[in-house]
Structure formats: structure tokens, C-alpha cells
C-alpha positions as CSV (number, residue, x, y, z in Angstrom):
1,M,-18.8,-18.3,9.7
2,G,-16.2,-18.0,6.7
3,R,-13.8,-15.3,5.7
4,T,-15.2,-12.4,4.0
5,D,-14.1,-12.2,0.5
6,F,-13.3,-8.5,0.0
7,T,-12.7,-8.7,-3.6
8,Q,-16.5,-9.3,-4.2
9,M,-17.3,-6.1,-2.5
10,R,-18.4,-2.9,-4.0
11,C,-16.0,-0.8,-2.0
12,P,-12.6,0.0,-3.7
13,I,-11.1,0.3,-0.1
14,A,-12.1,-3.4,0.6
15,R,-11.0,-4.5,-2.9
16,A,-7.6,-3.0,-2.3
17,M,-7.3,-4.6,1.4
18,A,-7.8,-7.8,-0.4
19,V,-4.4,-7.1,-2.3
20,L,-2.4,-5.1,0.2
21,G,-4.1,-6.4,3.6
22,E,-2.5,-9.7,4.0
23,R,0.4,-8.9,6.8
24,W,3.3,-9.9,4.2
25,S,2.1,-8.1,1.4
26,M,3.4,-4.4,2.4
27,L,6.4,-5.6,3.6
28,V,7.2,-7.4,0.2
29,L,6.4,-4.2,-1.4
30,R,8.5,-2.3,1.1
31,E,11.4,-4.5,-0.2
32,C,10.6,-3.6,-3.8
33,F,10.5,0.1,-3.1
34,Y,14.0,-0.4,-1.5
35,G,15.3,-2.2,-4.5
36,T,15.0,-5.8,-3.7
37,T,14.5,-7.9,-6.6
38,R,15.6,-11.5,-6.0
39,F,13.8,-14.4,-4.0
40,D,16.9,-14.9,-1.7
41,E,17.1,-11.1,-0.9
42,F,13.4,-11.0,0.0
43,E,13.8,-14.2,2.1
44,R,16.9,-12.6,4.1
45,N,15.8,-9.0,4.4
46,L,12.4,-10.1,5.7
47,G,13.0,-13.3,7.7
48,I,10.2,-15.0,6.0
49,A,9.4,-18.6,5.3
50,P,10.0,-19.6,1.6
51,N,6.6,-21.1,1.0
52,I,5.0,-17.8,2.6
53,L,7.1,-15.7,0.5
54,S,6.4,-17.7,-2.8
55,A,2.6,-17.3,-2.0
56,R,3.3,-13.6,-1.4
57,L,5.1,-12.8,-4.4
58,R,2.8,-15.0,-6.8
59,D,-0.3,-13.1,-5.1
60,L,1.3,-9.6,-5.8
61,A,2.2,-10.7,-9.3
62,G,-1.6,-12.2,-10.0
63,H,-2.7,-8.6,-8.6
64,G,-0.4,-7.1,-11.2
65,L,1.7,-5.2,-8.7
66,I,4.9,-6.9,-9.5
67,E,6.0,-9.1,-12.4
68,R,8.4,-12.0,-12.6
69,V,11.1,-11.4,-15.2
70,P,14.0,-13.8,-16.0
71,A,17.5,-12.6,-14.8
72,G,19.5,-15.3,-16.5
73,G,19.5,-19.1,-16.1
74,A,17.0,-20.5,-13.8
75,R,16.9,-17.3,-11.7
76,H,14.1,-14.6,-11.9
77,E,13.6,-11.2,-10.4
78,Y,10.6,-9.4,-9.3
79,R,9.9,-5.9,-10.5
80,L,7.4,-3.5,-9.8
81,T,4.8,-2.8,-12.4
82,E,3.0,0.8,-12.8
83,K,0.3,-0.4,-10.7
84,G,2.9,-1.4,-8.0
85,R,4.7,2.0,-8.2
86,D,1.4,3.7,-7.7
87,V,1.3,1.9,-4.1
88,F,4.2,4.1,-3.2
89,P,2.6,7.2,-1.9
90,V,0.2,4.7,0.3
91,F,3.5,3.5,1.5
92,L,4.8,6.8,2.3
93,A,1.9,7.7,4.3
94,L,2.0,4.4,6.3
95,K,5.6,4.8,6.8
96,A,5.0,8.5,8.3
97,W,2.4,7.5,10.4
98,A,4.3,4.4,11.8
99,E,7.3,6.7,12.5
100,R,5.1,9.0,14.4
101,W,3.1,6.4,16.4
102,V,4.7,2.9,16.8
103,A,8.5,3.5,16.1
104,G,10.8,2.7,19.1
105,P,12.8,5.4,21.0
106,E,15.7,5.4,18.6
107,G,13.5,6.3,15.7
108,A,13.3,5.3,12.1
109,P,15.6,2.5,11.0
110,I,15.3,3.7,7.3
111,L,15.3,7.2,5.8
112,L,14.5,8.1,2.3
113,E,16.1,11.0,0.6
114,E,16.0,12.4,-3.0
115,R,18.9,11.4,-4.9
116,E,19.4,14.7,-6.7
117,T,19.1,17.1,-3.4
118,G,19.9,14.7,-0.5
119,Q,16.3,16.4,1.1
120,P,14.1,13.9,3.1
121,V,11.1,12.5,1.3
122,R,7.8,13.1,2.8
123,S,4.5,11.7,2.6
124,P,2.3,14.4,0.5
125,P,0.3,16.3,3.1
126,L,-3.6,16.7,2.7
127,L,-4.4,19.9,1.1
128,S,-7.5,21.8,0.2
129,S,-8.4,23.0,-3.2
130,R,-6.7,26.4,-2.2
131,G,-3.5,24.6,-0.9
132,A,-4.4,25.0,2.8
133,P,-4.1,22.0,5.2
134,L,-7.0,19.6,5.3
135,R,-8.3,18.1,8.1
136,L,-10.8,15.3,8.5
137,E,-13.5,17.8,9.9
138,D,-13.0,19.6,6.6
139,I,-14.3,16.7,4.5
140,R,-17.9,15.9,3.5
141,V,-18.6,12.3,2.4
142,L,-21.1,11.8,-0.7
143,P,-22.2,8.9,-2.6
144,G,-20.1,8.4,-5.6
145,P,-21.2,7.1,-9.2
146,G,-20.6,3.4,-8.1
147,A,-22.8,3.9,-4.6
148,G,-25.6,1.4,-4.4
149,H,-29.1,2.4,-3.0
150,G,-28.4,1.4,0.6
151,L,-25.0,3.6,0.6
152,R,-26.8,6.7,-0.8
153,T,-29.5,6.4,1.7
154,R,-27.0,6.1,4.7
155,L,-25.0,9.0,3.4
156,E,-27.8,11.2,2.7
157,E,-29.4,10.5,6.3
158,A,-26.0,11.3,7.7
159,D,-25.7,14.5,5.8
160,H,-29.2,15.8,6.8
161,G,-29.1,14.1,10.4
């Protein structure tokens, strides 16, 4: 049985996983968020083999999350695009979850703070339309405009079941 091509799925989450789900992708983006721009810096900071790093950078650029820009001579830098910057809240949510559930006893190795205030950067909380905390139990799942017949049927049965 071959690998499933998530890029061909109707679900946007599946398509996002085609871009972000490879095990090095989020770590390369982490380095971009932390200011890394050069190939040798990525290689050193991640401890990643050059061939794997080249492939990840090429994939992320191909998906439009980073761009390769000349940096003098034969060197290049990798810069986040708007699409790449839009992954930052996802990264913050993953970082917060990881620090709560899988960090070692010594705690988080990296802290993020606002330059202007020195206050910690936090993942945005889920809030209801009235600004109250929102729990999973408070959410109803409905078919969206892109839902096919099968998904519509499944969600209608679940809502009435």
C-alpha cells in the first residue's frame, strides 16, 4: 500500500499536513521564527544532514512559506514569506502544548518575550464570541461550503444522533 497523498485530499488540515507534517519542517520554521536565515546556521542549530536540510528548505520554498534570497556572493538566505509568518500562531500553540506535556523537568529551553514590554509571548487562548474561554465541548462541527455529500451526511447524522 502506497503513501497517501494529502495534497489531493479535500480537507485543508490534510493539505496543511502535507506541508507541515514532515518531521523537520516545523523545526526549520522554528529556526526561521528565531531568526535563522543561512544554510550553515540551520545545519548547526538543528543538527540535520545537509541533504535533508536542502530538501526541507526546497519544499518549504516550493510551498511558499520561505523564499531563497541572494545574500552577497554565492550565498543565499532563507526568509519567511507572509504565508510562513502566518504559521507563527500554530507554532506558538504547539510550543505551549509541548512545554505543558512533553518538556523535561528543567522546563522550556527557549522563552519568547515581547521586545517592547519584556512580557512573555503566549499562545492565543480559544475564546467564544463573548470573550469567554471556549472548550471542545462548546463547539459544534458543521459542514462547510467545501464539504462533499459524504461529509455532509456524516456530520448531519452525528448532529442528530
